[in-house]
C-alpha positions in Angstrom: 121.9 169.2 364.2 121.2 165.5 364.7 117.6 164.4 365.7 116.3 160.9 366.2 112.6 160.6 366.3 110.1 157.8 366.2 108.6 157.1 362.7 105.0 157.7 362.0 102.7 156.1 359.5 103.4 158.9 357.0 107.1 157.9 357.1 106.5 154.4 355.6 107.7 155.4 352.1 110.9 156.8 353.7 111.4 153.7 355.8 110.8 151.4 352.8 113.4 153.4 350.8 116.0 152.9 353.6 115.2 149.2 353.7 115.8 148.9 350.0 119.1 150.9 350.3 120.2 148.6 353.1 119.4 145.5 351.1 121.3 146.9 348.2 124.4 147.6 350.4 124.1 144.0 351.8 123.8 142.6 348.2 120.3 141.2 349.1 118.0 143.5 347.1 116.6 140.6 345.2 115.3 139.2 348.6 113.2 142.2 349.4 109.5 141.2 349.0 108.2 143.8 351.5 105.9 146.5 350.2 104.9 149.8 351.7 101.5 148.3 352.5 103.0 145.4 354.4 105.3 147.7 356.3 102.3 150.0 357.1 100.4 147.0 358.5 103.4 145.6 360.4 104.5 148.8 361.9 101.3 150.8 362.4 98.5 148.2 362.1 96.4 146.9 365.0 99.2 144.7 366.2 102.5 146.5 365.5 105.4 144.0 365.2 108.3 146.5 365.3 109.2 150.1 365.9 111.3 152.5 363.8 113.2 155.6 364.6 114.6 158.0 361.9 117.7 160.0 362.0 117.7 163.6 360.6 120.8 165.6 360.1 120.0 169.3 359.7 116.4 168.3 358.8 117.5 165.8 356.1 116.6 162.1 356.7 119.9 160.2 356.8 119.2 156.9 358.5 116.9 154.6 360.5 116.8 151.8 363.0 114.0 149.2 363.1 113.7 147.0 366.3 111.3 144.8 368.2 111.0 143.1 371.6 112.2 139.6 372.3 112.1 137.5 375.4 114.9 135.6 377.1 113.9 132.7 379.3 117.5 132.6 380.7 117.4 136.3 381.7 113.7 136.2 382.5 113.1 139.6 380.9 112.4 141.1 377.5 115.1 142.3 375.2 115.4 144.4 372.1 116.5 143.0 368.8 117.8 145.5 366.2 116.6 144.2 362.9 118.0 147.0 360.7 120.3 149.9 361.1 121.2 152.0 358.1 122.9 155.3 357.5 123.3 156.9 354.1 126.8 156.4 352.8 127.4 160.1 352.5 126.6 160.6 356.2 128.6 157.7 357.7 131.4 158.6 360.1 129.4 161.5 361.5 128.1 159.7 364.6 124.6 159.0 363.1 124.9 155.2 363.5 126.2 155.5 367.0 123.4 157.8 367.9 120.8 155.4 366.5 122.3 152.5 368.4 122.5 154.6 371.6 118.8 155.7 371.2 117.6 152.1 371.0 120.0 151.1 373.9 118.4 153.8 376.0 115.0 152.5 375.2 116.2 149.0 376.3 117.4 150.4 379.6 114.2 152.5 380.1 112.0 149.4 379.4 114.0 147.2 381.7 115.3 144.9 379.0 118.1 142.5 379.8 119.6 142.3 376.3 120.1 144.4 373.1 121.1 142.2 370.2 121.5 142.2 366.4 123.1 140.3 363.6 125.7 141.4 361.1 126.8 139.8 357.9 130.2 138.1 358.3 131.8 140.1 355.4 130.7 143.5 356.8 134.0 144.3 358.5 133.3 148.1 358.8 130.1 147.4 360.8 131.8 144.6 362.8 134.6 146.9 363.8 132.2 149.7 364.7 130.1 147.4 366.9 133.2 146.0 368.7 134.4 149.6 369.3 131.2 150.2 371.3 131.9 147.1 373.4 129.5 144.7 371.6 130.7 141.1 371.5 130.0 138.5 368.9 128.1 135.4 369.9 130.4 132.9 368.2 128.9 129.9 369.9 125.5 130.5 368.3 124.4 129.9 364.7 121.2 131.5 363.6 118.6 129.3 361.7 115.7 130.3 359.6 112.6 128.7 358.1 111.1 130.5 355.2 109.2 129.9 352.0 108.5 126.2 351.2 110.4 125.0 354.2 108.3 127.1 356.5 105.1 125.9 354.8 106.2 122.2 355.1 106.9 122.5 358.8 103.7 124.4 359.4 101.7 121.8 357.6 102.9 119.2 360.2 100.9 121.1 362.8 97.7 119.3 361.6 99.1 116.0 362.8 100.4 117.5 366.1 98.1 117.5 369.2 97.2 121.1 370.1 97.1 122.6 373.6 93.7 123.6 374.9 92.8 125.5 378.0 90.6 123.9 380.5 89.2 126.7 382.8 88.4 124.2 385.5 91.9 123.1 386.0 93.6 126.4 385.0 96.3 124.5 383.0 96.8 123.6 379.4 95.9 120.0 378.4 96.8 118.1 375.3 94.0 116.7 373.2 
C-alpha cells in the first residue's frame, strides 16, 4: 500500500539520505553541501523555506518530494516549485513518482496556486518522458540563471553602494534615501 505523508523533524536524516541519493543519480553529489542541521533549520525552523512529503510503500520509505511556494506577477498568484523528486531505483515504475507529483499538484490546487513548476536536467530522458506523459510542457523559451558562491557574494557586496528603500509612515510609500 502506498502512503504519502508530510515529513516531520524526526525525518530529517531520511530526507537528507534521499537528497544525497538524488544528487548521486544526477551526478552532482560533489555539490551537496547541505547538512542535516541545515535541513532541520530550513524545513522546520522558525521560518520554514520548504515542505517535504515522503512516500512509503508497504511501510518502507521509497521516495520524497521537496517543494516551496513561489509567486508569479503575471498570474498574480502563488505557485509551487518542486525542487526535488526522488524515488528509489528499485521502486520506479510502480506509480510512486506519479503519486508524489499528484500529491503536490493537489496541494497547489487546494492552495489556489496558478502554477506548478520544476526543472529537469537535459540528459534525464526517462524523467522528461515521464513528465511529458503527464501533460507537463517544457519552457524552452526560458533559461534558468543562478548566482552562487563568490559571484553571489560579489553582487551582494554591491548593495552597500545602492540606495536602500525606507518606509515613511507619513506617506505610506517607500522612499529612496
